[in-house]
N, C-alpha and C positions, 0 to 999 in steps of 0.2 A: 539608592543609598544617600542618606543625608548625614553630613558630618558638620559639627560645630567646632570652630577653631577659636580658642581664647588664650590670652596671655595670663599666666599665673606665676608669680615669683620668678620672673626672668625666663620662664619656659613657655613655649607655645604648646598647648595640649589639644589634640585632635579627639573630640568626643563623639561617640555614637551611643545614643540612649543612656547618657550619664556614665558610661564606661569608657575608658580610654586605653589604648595600647600604644599609639604613636605619640611622640612628643619631640620637640625640637629645642635646641639650645645653641649657644654661640661660644666660640673660643677666639681669643686674640693673641697672636704671637708675632713679634717683630712688626707691629703696626698693621698686620693683615688679619682680617676677620675670616674665620672658617665657621660656617653654619653646619650643624649636624642634626640629622634626623635619626631617631631611634624607634625601634619596635620593641615594646616592653623595655628591657635594658640592653638590647643588642643594637649596635651601630648599624644602620642601614646605608646611609649615604653621608658624604662630606661635600660641602658646596663652597667653592672659592670663586671670588670675583676676579675677572681679568679684563683690563682695559686695553684696547688696541686703537691705533690711529688708522684712518681718521674717524673719530667719534663713534667707535663701536665698543660695545660692552658685551661680555658673555659671562655666564655662570658655568663653571666646570663642575659637573655633578659626578662624583666618583662613587660607584656602588661597591660595597664591601663584599657582598656574597656572590655577585656575578662577575667580579673583576672587570667591569666595563665602565665606560664613561659616557655621559651625555653632555652636549654642549648647547646651552640655551642662549641664543644670540639675539641682540637687538641693537638698533641705532640710537645714539643719543641725539637730542635736539631734532628729532625727526618723528615720524609717526611711530608710536610705541606699539610694536607688533612682534613680540618675541616668537622665534621659531626654533625647533629642535628636530634634528634627524636622529632617530634612535631605533636600532634594529630594523632598518629598512622602512620605518614608518615616519611620516612627517607630522609633527605636532605643531599646532599654531595656537597662540593665545591672543584673542581679539577682545580688547576692551570696548565697551559700548558707552553711550552717554549715560551718565549717572554712575551707580556703584556696581554694576554687573559686568562680568567678564566671562566670555565663553572660551572653552578649550575644544579644539578640533583635532581629530586624528585622521589623516588622509582625506581632508575636507568633509568629514562627517562629525557632527557635534557629539561629544562623549560626556561633557560636563560643563558646569558653570559655577562661578562663585560670586557671592554678593557680600560686599562690605557694609557694616553698619554705618549709618549716617552720623551718629553721635557716639563719641568715645569718651568714657569717664575714667579719669585717673590713669591714663596710658594703658587702658585695657581694651584693645581693639577686638572686634568680633567679626568673624567671617563665617558665612553659611556656604557650605560646599555641597553641591548636588551632582551626582554622577551615576553613570551606568554601573551595574554590579560587576561587570567583567573587565574593569579597567586595571591598569597597572598602578596600584595604589602608591607604591614606593616612588615611582617616577612622577606622578601628578602631585603627590604631597611634597616632593622635592622641588617642583616648580613653585608651589605656594610658598614654601620656606624661602626659596631664592628671591622671589619677587615681592612678597608681602610681609614677611616677618622681620620686624625691626627690633633689635635687641638693645637699643640705646635706652638709657635711664632718663626718661623724660618725666618731669614732675608737673606737667600741666594738669589742670583739674578737668576741664571739658574741652574737647576738640570736635569741631564739626567738619566732616568729610564731604566736600562738594562732589567728589568723584571725578569722572571724566567730563570736562566742560568744553571739550574740543568742538569746533564747528562741523567737523567731518568725522565720520566713522566708517571703517572698512566694510562692516556688515551690521545691519540692525539686529538687535537681540530678538531671538525667536521665542515669543511668549508661549507658543504652542508646544515647544519641545518638552518631552517627558522622558525621564530615564527608563532604560529597559533592564 
């Protein structure tokens, strides 16, 4: 499965063969942003940011249809390596050097996404490649949490250097193929 994620009129649209069913938007109340993921016009998940001391951030993902929550956690000012325990499975998001990031479920790669290097007029592009049997709602909520910026930025051209860290937890597996 290959999905292209693009920003259009303040929404992030998840496209598969030029058709889309998933889209994301943002709401702000009382100075707190809530990101929302929709399937067609049905709300799938709401995502809120929570900061904790010392230097920990988490995204609380509340699913509407399952009445469950997922908690995507990572440390600020430290190796960026978000993890999530959901339905007895451990999900780990591992950024690699450059613009690629892998997603693992119980230490087995199930997906990766790659950000475009050049962004024109605040229109970022993300290519998402995954196995066909994944939990789309959960992984798309991860992408919305970590990568979807709903700020109105009027820059013309932005160059994304990606991860320029000297270390990486795991090297990107160029041989990985979705099943």
